[in-house]
TIKOL-28563 format. One record per residue: residue number from 1; x, z, y of N, C-alpha, C, O in turn. Coordinates in pm, whole numbers, plus 50000, padded with zeros to 5 digits. Example, Ala and Ser with C-alpha at 12.3 -4.5 7.8 and 13.67 -1.06 7.14 Angstrom:
# TIKOL-28563
+-----+-------+-------+-------+-------+-------+-------+-------+-------+-------+-------+-------+-------+
| num |   n_u |   n_w |   n_v |  ca_u |  ca_w |  ca_v |   c_u |   c_w |   c_v |   o_u |   o_w |   o_v |
+-----+-------+-------+-------+-------+-------+-------+-------+-------+-------+-------+-------+-------+
|   1 | 51319 | 50780 | 49431 | 51230 | 50780 | 49550 | 51320 | 50780 | 49670 | 51424 | 50846 | 49668 |
|   2 | 51285 | 50708 | 49775 | 51367 | 50714 | 49894 | 51290 | 50787 | 50003 | 51341 | 50804 | 50114 |
+-----+-------+-------+-------+-------+-------+-------+-------+-------+-------+-------+-------+-------+
//
This chain:
# TIKOL-28563
+-----+-------+-------+-------+-------+-------+-------+-------+-------+-------+-------+-------+-------+
| num |   n_u |   n_w |   n_v |  ca_u |  ca_w |  ca_v |   c_u |   c_w |   c_v |   o_u |   o_w |   o_v |
+-----+-------+-------+-------+-------+-------+-------+-------+-------+-------+-------+-------+-------+
|   1 | 50084 | 50002 | 49879 | 49999 | 50001 | 50000 | 50091 | 50002 | 50124 | 50049 | 49960 | 50231 |
|   2 | 50209 | 50046 | 50110 | 50301 | 50046 | 50233 | 50293 | 50174 | 50297 | 50229 | 50268 | 50253 |
|   3 | 50366 | 50176 | 50410 | 50377 | 50302 | 50486 | 50247 | 50329 | 50561 | 50158 | 50245 | 50568 |
|   4 | 50239 | 50449 | 50615 | 50121 | 50489 | 50687 | 50098 | 50388 | 50802 | 50192 | 50339 | 50864 |
|   5 | 49976 | 50362 | 50826 | 49940 | 50260 | 50933 | 49957 | 50326 | 51072 | 49927 | 50443 | 51093 |
|   6 | 50005 | 50245 | 51159 | 50010 | 50291 | 51302 | 49903 | 50228 | 51379 | 49844 | 50130 | 51331 |
|   7 | 49872 | 50276 | 51497 | 49767 | 50215 | 51581 | 49797 | 50071 | 51611 | 49705 | 49989 | 51621 |
|   8 | 49929 | 50035 | 51626 | 49966 | 49895 | 51650 | 49927 | 49804 | 51532 | 49881 | 49691 | 51551 |
|   9 | 49947 | 49857 | 51408 | 49919 | 49770 | 51289 | 49775 | 49741 | 51277 | 49738 | 49649 | 51204 |
|  10 | 49690 | 49814 | 51344 | 49547 | 49792 | 51336 | 49491 | 49716 | 51455 | 49370 | 49718 | 51478 |
|  11 | 49572 | 49652 | 51528 | 49531 | 49582 | 51648 | 49444 | 49465 | 51617 | 49361 | 49426 | 51699 |
|  12 | 49459 | 49406 | 51498 | 49388 | 49281 | 51469 | 49325 | 49291 | 51327 | 49351 | 49203 | 51245 |
|  13 | 49244 | 49392 | 51294 | 49184 | 49394 | 51161 | 49085 | 49282 | 51148 | 49012 | 49250 | 51242 |
|  14 | 49081 | 49224 | 51030 | 48988 | 49113 | 51007 | 48921 | 49128 | 50871 | 48984 | 49172 | 50775 |
|  15 | 48795 | 49094 | 50863 | 48723 | 49095 | 50737 | 48709 | 48953 | 50690 | 48692 | 48861 | 50769 |
|  16 | 48715 | 48937 | 50559 | 48701 | 48810 | 50493 | 48652 | 48825 | 50354 | 48664 | 48933 | 50296 |
|  17 | 48598 | 48723 | 50298 | 48554 | 48724 | 50159 | 48670 | 48764 | 50067 | 48781 | 48713 | 50083 |
|  18 | 48646 | 48853 | 49973 | 48753 | 48887 | 49880 | 48782 | 48777 | 49785 | 48692 | 48705 | 49741 |
|  19 | 48913 | 48763 | 49751 | 48958 | 48662 | 49653 | 49013 | 48733 | 49536 | 49042 | 48853 | 49541 |
|  20 | 49027 | 48658 | 49428 | 49081 | 48722 | 49305 | 49223 | 48776 | 49326 | 49266 | 48868 | 49256 |
|  21 | 49297 | 48717 | 49425 | 49432 | 48761 | 49454 | 49432 | 48899 | 49521 | 49537 | 48962 | 49534 |
|  22 | 49312 | 48948 | 49564 | 49300 | 49079 | 49625 | 49269 | 49187 | 49517 | 49255 | 49304 | 49550 |
|  23 | 49258 | 49147 | 49395 | 49215 | 49241 | 49288 | 49302 | 49365 | 49275 | 49250 | 49475 | 49258 |
|  24 | 49430 | 49349 | 49281 | 49521 | 49463 | 49260 | 49502 | 49566 | 49367 | 49495 | 49685 | 49337 |
|  25 | 49492 | 49524 | 49495 | 49479 | 49616 | 49606 | 49336 | 49678 | 49608 | 49320 | 49794 | 49647 |
|  26 | 49235 | 49603 | 49567 | 49101 | 49663 | 49558 | 49099 | 49772 | 49454 | 49044 | 49879 | 49477 |
|  27 | 49160 | 49746 | 49339 | 49172 | 49849 | 49233 | 49249 | 49963 | 49282 | 49211 | 50075 | 49252 |
|  28 | 49357 | 49947 | 49355 | 49444 | 50058 | 49408 | 49359 | 50150 | 49497 | 49363 | 50272 | 49482 |
|  29 | 49281 | 50090 | 49589 | 49199 | 50168 | 49681 | 49096 | 50246 | 49601 | 49080 | 50367 | 49620 |
|  30 | 49027 | 50178 | 49513 | 48916 | 50243 | 49435 | 48975 | 50355 | 49343 | 48915 | 50462 | 49328 |
|  31 | 49087 | 50331 | 49285 | 49147 | 50428 | 49193 | 49186 | 50554 | 49264 | 49189 | 50660 | 49200 |
|  32 | 49217 | 50551 | 49393 | 49248 | 50673 | 49463 | 49125 | 50764 | 49455 | 49138 | 50883 | 49430 |
|  33 | 49003 | 50708 | 49475 | 48885 | 50788 | 49474 | 48843 | 50837 | 49335 | 48780 | 50942 | 49322 |
|  34 | 48880 | 50758 | 49231 | 48858 | 50808 | 49098 | 48948 | 50931 | 49075 | 48904 | 51029 | 49013 |
|  35 | 49068 | 50927 | 49122 | 49161 | 51038 | 49104 | 49123 | 51164 | 49186 | 49132 | 51276 | 49136 |
|  36 | 49081 | 51145 | 49311 | 49056 | 51260 | 49391 | 48912 | 51313 | 49372 | 48887 | 51430 | 49400 |
|  37 | 48819 | 51230 | 49327 | 48686 | 51269 | 49299 | 48601 | 51278 | 49419 | 48651 | 51270 | 49531 |
|  38 | 48467 | 51296 | 49400 | 48373 | 51319 | 49509 | 48310 | 51194 | 49563 | 48218 | 51203 | 49645 |
|  39 | 48357 | 51074 | 49521 | 48300 | 50949 | 49577 | 48251 | 50855 | 49468 | 48187 | 50755 | 49501 |
|  40 | 48276 | 50879 | 49346 | 48239 | 50794 | 49234 | 48217 | 50878 | 49108 | 48278 | 50983 | 49088 |
|  41 | 48129 | 50827 | 49024 | 48109 | 50885 | 48892 | 48208 | 50837 | 48786 | 48206 | 50882 | 48672 |
|  42 | 48293 | 50745 | 48826 | 48399 | 50695 | 48733 | 48503 | 50792 | 48702 | 48545 | 50867 | 48790 |
|  43 | 48547 | 50795 | 48585 | 48670 | 50872 | 48546 | 48782 | 50776 | 48509 | 48899 | 50815 | 48513 |
|  44 | 48751 | 50653 | 48473 | 48852 | 50555 | 48437 | 48880 | 50473 | 48558 | 48792 | 50430 | 48632 |
|  45 | 49016 | 50452 | 48576 | 49054 | 50368 | 48689 | 49033 | 50220 | 48651 | 49022 | 50182 | 48534 |
|  46 | 49029 | 50139 | 48758 | 49010 | 49999 | 48742 | 49143 | 49928 | 48727 | 49242 | 49970 | 48787 |
|  47 | 49148 | 49822 | 48648 | 49264 | 49735 | 48641 | 49241 | 49616 | 48730 | 49126 | 49588 | 48768 |
|  48 | 49345 | 49543 | 48764 | 49329 | 49420 | 48839 | 49249 | 49322 | 48760 | 49172 | 49247 | 48819 |
|  49 | 49263 | 49319 | 48630 | 49185 | 49222 | 48549 | 49036 | 49257 | 48557 | 48952 | 49167 | 48566 |
|  50 | 49002 | 49388 | 48554 | 48861 | 49420 | 48565 | 48803 | 49379 | 48702 | 48689 | 49332 | 48712 |
|  51 | 48883 | 49398 | 48804 | 48834 | 49367 | 48938 | 48819 | 49213 | 48951 | 48722 | 49164 | 49010 |
|  52 | 48918 | 49140 | 48895 | 48899 | 48995 | 48897 | 48768 | 48950 | 48835 | 48702 | 48858 | 48884 |
|  53 | 48731 | 49017 | 48728 | 48602 | 48985 | 48666 | 48485 | 49026 | 48760 | 48386 | 48953 | 48770 |
|  54 | 48495 | 49136 | 48824 | 48386 | 49174 | 48920 | 48375 | 49076 | 49032 | 48265 | 49052 | 49082 |
|  55 | 48487 | 49018 | 49075 | 48492 | 48926 | 49183 | 48433 | 48787 | 49152 | 48417 | 48703 | 49240 |
|  56 | 48401 | 48767 | 49024 | 48338 | 48639 | 48983 | 48186 | 48657 | 49011 | 48103 | 48658 | 48921 |
|  57 | 48156 | 48670 | 49143 | 48021 | 48707 | 49182 | 47922 | 48592 | 49176 | 47957 | 48474 | 49183 |
|  58 | 47801 | 48632 | 49162 | 47691 | 48537 | 49166 | 47615 | 48557 | 49298 | 47571 | 48668 | 49328 |
|  59 | 47599 | 48453 | 49376 | 47522 | 48473 | 49502 | 47382 | 48532 | 49469 | 47319 | 48490 | 49372 |
|  60 | 47338 | 48623 | 49545 | 47378 | 48657 | 49678 | 47478 | 48772 | 49691 | 47496 | 48828 | 49800 |
|  61 | 47542 | 48808 | 49580 | 47634 | 48918 | 49582 | 47748 | 48897 | 49684 | 47781 | 48782 | 49714 |
|  62 | 47808 | 49002 | 49737 | 47905 | 48990 | 49844 | 48023 | 49089 | 49808 | 48002 | 49203 | 49766 |
|  63 | 48144 | 49038 | 49828 | 48268 | 49126 | 49827 | 48348 | 49086 | 49946 | 48379 | 48968 | 49963 |
|  64 | 48384 | 49182 | 50030 | 48470 | 49150 | 50144 | 48581 | 49255 | 50149 | 48568 | 49367 | 50100 |
|  65 | 48687 | 49213 | 50210 | 48801 | 49302 | 50239 | 48828 | 49302 | 50389 | 48795 | 49206 | 50458 |
|  66 | 48887 | 49406 | 50438 | 48933 | 49409 | 50577 | 49085 | 49438 | 50572 | 49129 | 49530 | 50503 |
|  67 | 49165 | 49358 | 50646 | 49306 | 49374 | 50637 | 49362 | 49351 | 50776 | 49298 | 49298 | 50866 |
|  68 | 49487 | 49396 | 50786 | 49566 | 49379 | 50912 | 49710 | 49362 | 50870 | 49764 | 49441 | 50793 |
|  69 | 49772 | 49258 | 50920 | 49911 | 49236 | 50884 | 49936 | 49232 | 50739 | 50038 | 49284 | 50693 |
|  70 | 49843 | 49171 | 50660 | 49854 | 49160 | 50514 | 49842 | 49291 | 50441 | 49874 | 49296 | 50322 |
|  71 | 49797 | 49401 | 50509 | 49781 | 49532 | 50445 | 49625 | 49552 | 50437 | 49554 | 49556 | 50538 |
|  72 | 49575 | 49563 | 50306 | 49434 | 49583 | 50291 | 49398 | 49727 | 50340 | 49460 | 49826 | 50301 |
|  73 | 49296 | 49730 | 50426 | 49251 | 49858 | 50483 | 49129 | 49913 | 50408 | 49104 | 50034 | 50407 |
|  74 | 49057 | 49823 | 50345 | 48936 | 49863 | 50272 | 48862 | 49751 | 50212 | 48897 | 49635 | 50233 |
|  75 | 48764 | 49780 | 50139 | 48679 | 49673 | 50082 | 48536 | 49718 | 50075 | 48510 | 49838 | 50073 |
|  76 | 48445 | 49627 | 50069 | 48303 | 49658 | 50054 | 48238 | 49554 | 49963 | 48286 | 49442 | 49949 |
|  77 | 48129 | 49594 | 49904 | 48058 | 49502 | 49814 | 47906 | 49527 | 49836 | 47864 | 49633 | 49883 |
|  78 | 47831 | 49429 | 49802 | 47686 | 49439 | 49787 | 47654 | 49369 | 49655 | 47669 | 49247 | 49645 |
|  79 | 47612 | 49441 | 49556 | 47598 | 49391 | 49427 | 47459 | 49421 | 49368 | 47391 | 49516 | 49408 |
|  80 | 47420 | 49339 | 49273 | 47294 | 49363 | 49203 | 47298 | 49501 | 49133 | 47399 | 49537 | 49073 |
|  81 | 47188 | 49575 | 49141 | 47179 | 49697 | 49071 | 47086 | 49679 | 48949 | 47080 | 49766 | 48862 |
|  82 | 47016 | 49567 | 48943 | 46929 | 49529 | 48835 | 46916 | 49376 | 48823 | 46908 | 49303 | 48922 |
|  83 | 46914 | 49335 | 48701 | 46897 | 49186 | 48683 | 46752 | 49144 | 48675 | 46723 | 49025 | 48658 |
|  84 | 46659 | 49239 | 48688 | 46521 | 49210 | 48680 | 46479 | 49122 | 48805 | 46523 | 49145 | 48918 |
|  85 | 46394 | 49027 | 48777 | 46355 | 48930 | 48880 | 46309 | 48993 | 49011 | 46349 | 48948 | 49118 |
|  86 | 46228 | 49092 | 49004 | 46169 | 49156 | 49123 | 46272 | 49219 | 49210 | 46244 | 49245 | 49327 |
|  87 | 46389 | 49247 | 49160 | 46495 | 49311 | 49242 | 46596 | 49210 | 49301 | 46699 | 49250 | 49355 |
|  88 | 46568 | 49081 | 49293 | 46659 | 48979 | 49335 | 46693 | 48978 | 49484 | 46795 | 48921 | 49523 |
|  89 | 46613 | 49039 | 49566 | 46636 | 49042 | 49712 | 46688 | 49182 | 49750 | 46685 | 49216 | 49868 |
|  90 | 46734 | 49261 | 49656 | 46789 | 49395 | 49685 | 46925 | 49407 | 49622 | 46948 | 49363 | 49509 |
|  91 | 47018 | 49469 | 49699 | 47153 | 49489 | 49649 | 47198 | 49631 | 49679 | 47149 | 49696 | 49771 |
|  92 | 47294 | 49679 | 49598 | 47353 | 49806 | 49622 | 47485 | 49788 | 49693 | 47568 | 49708 | 49650 |
|  93 | 47508 | 49862 | 49805 | 47633 | 49845 | 49879 | 47729 | 49960 | 49846 | 47689 | 50069 | 49806 |
|  94 | 47857 | 49930 | 49864 | 47964 | 50029 | 49850 | 48077 | 49996 | 49938 | 48107 | 49879 | 49959 |
|  95 | 48143 | 50096 | 49992 | 48254 | 50078 | 50079 | 48365 | 50180 | 50034 | 48337 | 50297 | 50011 |
|  96 | 48486 | 50134 | 50024 | 48600 | 50218 | 49992 | 48716 | 50182 | 50082 | 48757 | 50066 | 50092 |
|  97 | 48765 | 50285 | 50148 | 48878 | 50266 | 50245 | 49008 | 50313 | 50191 | 49015 | 50409 | 50114 |
|  98 | 49117 | 50241 | 50234 | 49253 | 50298 | 50205 | 49262 | 50429 | 50282 | 49223 | 50433 | 50399 |
|  99 | 49313 | 50537 | 50218 | 49313 | 50666 | 50282 | 49371 | 50665 | 50421 | 49319 | 50732 | 50509 |
| 100 | 49478 | 50589 | 50443 | 49537 | 50589 | 50574 | 49459 | 50516 | 50679 | 49494 | 50526 | 50796 |
| 101 | 49356 | 50442 | 50643 | 49271 | 50373 | 50737 | 49145 | 50443 | 50774 | 49065 | 50394 | 50854 |
| 102 | 49127 | 50561 | 50713 | 49007 | 50640 | 50738 | 48993 | 50677 | 50893 | 49093 | 50703 | 50960 |
| 103 | 48875 | 50678 | 50940 | 48848 | 50723 | 51076 | 48890 | 50630 | 51187 | 48904 | 50674 | 51301 |
| 104 | 48912 | 50503 | 51156 | 48960 | 50407 | 51250 | 48864 | 50297 | 51283 | 48900 | 50202 | 51353 |
| 105 | 48737 | 50309 | 51232 | 48639 | 50208 | 51260 | 48642 | 50089 | 51166 | 48564 | 49995 | 51183 |
| 106 | 48730 | 50091 | 51068 | 48739 | 49978 | 50976 | 48616 | 49970 | 50888 | 48569 | 49860 | 50860 |
| 107 | 48562 | 50084 | 50843 | 48441 | 50083 | 50759 | 48323 | 50024 | 50842 | 48236 | 49959 | 50784 |
| 108 | 48319 | 50046 | 50971 | 48210 | 49986 | 51048 | 48223 | 49832 | 51048 | 48123 | 49761 | 51042 |
| 109 | 48345 | 49785 | 51055 | 48360 | 49638 | 51049 | 48318 | 49585 | 50912 | 48252 | 49481 | 50902 |
| 110 | 48354 | 49653 | 50813 | 48316 | 49608 | 50672 | 48165 | 49612 | 50660 | 48106 | 49517 | 50608 |
| 111 | 48102 | 49719 | 50706 | 47954 | 49735 | 50686 | 47885 | 49621 | 50765 | 47791 | 49559 | 50714 |
| 112 | 47931 | 49592 | 50890 | 47869 | 49487 | 50966 | 47889 | 49353 | 50900 | 47797 | 49271 | 50903 |
| 113 | 48003 | 49326 | 50843 | 48029 | 49198 | 50773 | 47939 | 49184 | 50652 | 47880 | 49078 | 50633 |
| 114 | 47927 | 49288 | 50568 | 47843 | 49285 | 50451 | 47700 | 49260 | 50491 | 47632 | 49177 | 50431 |
| 115 | 47654 | 49332 | 50594 | 47517 | 49308 | 50636 | 47489 | 49167 | 50688 | 47383 | 49109 | 50663 |
| 116 | 47587 | 49112 | 50760 | 47571 | 48976 | 50814 | 47563 | 48878 | 50698 | 47480 | 48787 | 50698 |
| 117 | 47649 | 48897 | 50598 | 47647 | 48803 | 50481 | 47517 | 48821 | 50403 | 47460 | 48722 | 50355 |
| 118 | 47470 | 48943 | 50390 | 47344 | 48965 | 50319 | 47224 | 48904 | 50392 | 47135 | 48844 | 50331 |
| 119 | 47223 | 48920 | 50521 | 47117 | 48856 | 50600 | 47121 | 48698 | 50582 | 47018 | 48633 | 50565 |
| 120 | 47232 | 48649 | 50585 | 47249 | 48502 | 50572 | 47202 | 48458 | 50433 | 47158 | 48344 | 50417 |
| 121 | 47210 | 48544 | 50332 | 47158 | 48515 | 50197 | 47017 | 48557 | 50175 | 46966 | 48554 | 50063 |
| 122 | 46952 | 48598 | 50285 | 46809 | 48641 | 50284 | 46786 | 48765 | 50196 | 46680 | 48780 | 50136 |
| 123 | 46885 | 48851 | 50190 | 46869 | 48982 | 50124 | 46779 | 49064 | 50214 | 46797 | 49063 | 50336 |
| 124 | 46685 | 49134 | 50159 | 46587 | 49214 | 50231 | 46624 | 49365 | 50233 | 46598 | 49434 | 50331 |
| 125 | 46683 | 49413 | 50126 | 46699 | 49557 | 50106 | 46837 | 49588 | 50058 | 46883 | 49528 | 49961 |
| 126 | 46908 | 49686 | 50126 | 47031 | 49736 | 50079 | 47015 | 49885 | 50045 | 46950 | 49960 | 50118 |
| 127 | 47076 | 49926 | 49933 | 47072 | 50064 | 49900 | 47211 | 50118 | 49877 | 47301 | 50044 | 49839 |
| 128 | 47231 | 50249 | 49901 | 47355 | 50319 | 49870 | 47322 | 50442 | 49790 | 47233 | 50520 | 49827 |
| 129 | 47393 | 50460 | 49679 | 47380 | 50579 | 49600 | 47507 | 50659 | 49624 | 47617 | 50613 | 49593 |
| 130 | 47490 | 50781 | 49680 | 47602 | 50860 | 49728 | 47597 | 51002 | 49665 | 47493 | 51067 | 49665 |
| 131 | 47709 | 51045 | 49614 | 47713 | 51188 | 49567 | 47674 | 51273 | 49686 | 47733 | 51262 | 49794 |
| 132 | 47572 | 51361 | 49666 | 47509 | 51432 | 49773 | 47597 | 51523 | 49852 | 47561 | 51561 | 49964 |
| 133 | 47712 | 51561 | 49800 | 47803 | 51647 | 49877 | 47898 | 51559 | 49960 | 47977 | 51615 | 50035 |
| 134 | 47894 | 51429 | 49951 | 47973 | 51342 | 50031 | 47904 | 51318 | 50169 | 47849 | 51212 | 50199 |
| 135 | 47914 | 51421 | 50245 | 47842 | 51418 | 50378 | 47901 | 51314 | 50472 | 47829 | 51259 | 50556 |
| 136 | 48030 | 51285 | 50460 | 48090 | 51180 | 50547 | 48026 | 51047 | 50518 | 47994 | 50974 | 50612 |
| 137 | 48005 | 51013 | 50392 | 47938 | 50882 | 50359 | 47795 | 50878 | 50398 | 47747 | 50776 | 50447 |
| 138 | 47719 | 50993 | 50377 | 47584 | 51000 | 50419 | 47572 | 50980 | 50569 | 47488 | 50902 | 50613 |
| 139 | 47653 | 51047 | 50649 | 47654 | 51034 | 50793 | 47687 | 50887 | 50831 | 47621 | 50832 | 50919 |
| 140 | 47785 | 50824 | 50768 | 47820 | 50689 | 50800 | 47701 | 50596 | 50778 | 47670 | 50512 | 50862 |
| 141 | 47637 | 50612 | 50664 | 47521 | 50523 | 50636 | 47408 | 50548 | 50737 | 47343 | 50453 | 50780 |
| 142 | 47383 | 50670 | 50774 | 47280 | 50696 | 50874 | 47317 | 50623 | 51006 | 47233 | 50559 | 51069 |
| 143 | 47446 | 50635 | 51045 | 47487 | 50562 | 51169 | 47456 | 50410 | 51161 | 47436 | 50345 | 51264 |
| 144 | 47453 | 50359 | 51045 | 47429 | 50213 | 51024 | 47283 | 50183 | 50986 | 47253 | 50078 | 50930 |
| 145 | 47194 | 50279 | 51016 | 47054 | 50253 | 50999 | 46995 | 50276 | 50867 | 46878 | 50241 | 50846 |
| 146 | 47070 | 50335 | 50772 | 47016 | 50368 | 50643 | 46931 | 50496 | 50659 | 46957 | 50578 | 50747 |
| 147 | 46831 | 50511 | 50575 | 46754 | 50636 | 50577 | 46761 | 50698 | 50438 | 46769 | 50628 | 50337 |
| 148 | 46759 | 50825 | 50434 | 46763 | 50900 | 50305 | 46622 | 50890 | 50250 | 46526 | 50929 | 50316 |
| 149 | 46609 | 50836 | 50128 | 46476 | 50823 | 50069 | 46454 | 50914 | 49954 | 46342 | 50924 | 49902 |
| 150 | 46562 | 50984 | 49910 | 46545 | 51078 | 49805 | 46676 | 51136 | 49749 | 46785 | 51083 | 49770 |
| 151 | 46659 | 51244 | 49677 | 46773 | 51307 | 49608 | 46739 | 51311 | 49457 | 46636 | 51365 | 49417 |
| 152 | 46825 | 51253 | 49376 | 46805 | 51265 | 49234 | 46882 | 51389 | 49195 | 47005 | 51392 | 49202 |
| 153 | 46811 | 51490 | 49154 | 46870 | 51619 | 49115 | 46943 | 51607 | 48978 | 46892 | 51548 | 48883 |
| 154 | 47063 | 51665 | 48973 | 47143 | 51676 | 48854 | 47140 | 51550 | 48765 | 47120 | 51558 | 48644 |
| 155 | 47160 | 51435 | 48829 | 47157 | 51303 | 48762 | 47297 | 51272 | 48701 | 47310 | 51192 | 48608 |
| 156 | 47397 | 51335 | 48754 | 47533 | 51311 | 48702 | 47594 | 51443 | 48650 | 47553 | 51553 | 48689 |
| 157 | 47694 | 51428 | 48562 | 47765 | 51547 | 48511 | 47911 | 51518 | 48510 | 47960 | 51431 | 48438 |
| 158 | 47982 | 51594 | 48594 | 48127 | 51576 | 48604 | 48192 | 51714 | 48629 | 48135 | 51801 | 48694 |
| 159 | 48313 | 51730 | 48573 | 48383 | 51857 | 48593 | 48299 | 51978 | 48556 | 48298 | 52079 | 48625 |
| 160 | 48228 | 51963 | 48445 | 48146 | 52078 | 48394 | 48038 | 52123 | 48486 | 47996 | 52238 | 48481 |
| 161 | 47991 | 52032 | 48574 | 47877 | 52067 | 48664 | 47786 | 51949 | 48685 | 47826 | 51833 | 48670 |
| 162 | 47661 | 51980 | 48721 | 47561 | 51878 | 48746 | 47570 | 51836 | 48890 | 47587 | 51920 | 48978 |
| 163 | 47560 | 51702 | 48916 | 47577 | 51650 | 49047 | 47451 | 51578 | 49090 | 47395 | 51499 | 49013 |
| 164 | 47404 | 51604 | 49216 | 47290 | 51540 | 49274 | 47338 | 51407 | 49342 | 47452 | 51394 | 49385 |
| 165 | 47247 | 51313 | 49347 | 47277 | 51182 | 49405 | 47176 | 51153 | 49517 | 47054 | 51157 | 49497 |
| 166 | 47230 | 51124 | 49635 | 47148 | 51083 | 49751 | 47119 | 50932 | 49743 | 47210 | 50853 | 49722 |
| 167 | 46998 | 50895 | 49758 | 46959 | 50754 | 49760 | 46924 | 50723 | 49903 | 46838 | 50788 | 49963 |
| 168 | 46994 | 50620 | 49959 | 46971 | 50577 | 50094 | 46936 | 50429 | 50093 | 46981 | 50357 | 50003 |
| 169 | 46858 | 50381 | 50188 | 46824 | 50241 | 50197 | 46816 | 50191 | 50337 | 46798 | 50267 | 50432 |
| 170 | 46830 | 50060 | 50348 | 46816 | 49990 | 50478 | 46739 | 49864 | 50448 | 46771 | 49787 | 50357 |
| 171 | 46634 | 49844 | 50531 | 46565 | 49714 | 50521 | 46631 | 49625 | 50627 | 46642 | 49662 | 50744 |
| 172 | 46676 | 49505 | 50581 | 46744 | 49417 | 50672 | 46647 | 49325 | 50744 | 46554 | 49272 | 50683 |
| 173 | 46668 | 49306 | 50870 | 46589 | 49209 | 50942 | 46645 | 49070 | 50917 | 46765 | 49058 | 50890 |
| 174 | 46566 | 48968 | 50926 | 46620 | 48830 | 50896 | 46730 | 48791 | 50999 | 46733 | 48839 | 51113 |
| 175 | 46817 | 48704 | 50954 | 46920 | 48649 | 51041 | 46856 | 48570 | 51151 | 46757 | 48500 | 51130 |
| 176 | 46913 | 48582 | 51267 | 46854 | 48507 | 51384 | 46932 | 48381 | 51416 | 46896 | 48308 | 51509 |
+-----+-------+-------+-------+-------+-------+-------+-------+-------+-------+-------+-------+-------+
//
């Protein structure tokens, strides 16, 4: 991932569609959260091969990265949560940041880009499933217009304890 980012290195962050060549860095960022916990129910880290398979998306799914000076700062996706026909206009979003890029507005850029791409694909509904103790993520999604629609009590089990899951959603307005 390189050295800690400086304010100068973030002068020109840009979002773009993720490519298979980004797989290793996407996995590296995600695997940090697998190791530290609190943001995913995964215990197994991702390999670059697994991420390359995930990146073989079917429209309207979206994968984007944000980078600056060839250093990936974070990634976001909007993916199907069900293959049932009635859910075809709804996607589940996720954002994961490089730890050194946290708190610098990069997640906002990623969220805006994902939403723009989803609107262009006529996606109507985005949802986020967030571990309920992850207040930073819940606050982030609220800032972006998501509303809390429910808490699934004790839906997950990790580290010998039951975990609640916050369900948030955003209805997208059509692209203008």
